[in-house]
N, C-alpha and C positions, 0 to 999 in steps of 0.2 A: 448516522447520516452526515454528521459534520466531517468525519474523516473522508467519506466518499467525495464530498464536495471539494475538500482541500486537495485530495489526490487528483481529482479531475482538473482542477485549476493548474496544478503543477505539471502533470504528465500529459494532459489531453484525455478526453473521454475514453477513447478506445483502449489506450494503454492502461489507464487506471482500472477499467473494468477487468481487463485481462489479468492484471496484478492481483486484484481483489479475489477473483475466482481462483487463481492459482494458490493463493494463501489459504483460502477456505478449504481447498482440496487437501492441503498439507495438514490442516488441523483436524478435519473430520470428513474424510473422502466420501463416505456413503450416507452421510446424515444430512437431511434438509437443514438449511440455515436456521429456520424457525424452531428447530428441535434441539439446538445446541444447549448443552448444560452450561451453568454459570462459569464453570472452569474453562470450558472450551471457548465460550464467548470472550472471556478475559484473555485467553491465549491468542485468539484471533485478533483482538484489538492490539495486543502487544506486537504481534508480527506485522500488522498493518502499519503501526507507528514506526517500527524498525525500517520497513521497506520505504516508507515516506521519507524518513530522515536520511537514509542512504542515498536515495535519488536526489533529494534536495542538496546534499553535500556534493554529489557528483555534478549537478548543474552549476553550483557555485564555482567548482574547480574549472569547469569548461569556460565559464564566463571570465574567470580570472586569467586563464591562459589566453583567451582571445584578446583581452584588454592589454596583456603584456606584450603582444607583438606589435 
């Protein structure tokens, strides 16, 4: 739940939900989220963190470029 809240704070609720659903589909497309194996759960968290970090870095770059002008 912590990562959901952080992603929502960074991206906005709609985009964060879309990103999380997309990543879940990449990890286990036809399996309900509550039936993920420990390995799939770990992979899901890893991919969510990667997406979060990538988006956070992207936003930092945009803010830096805006402040440079």
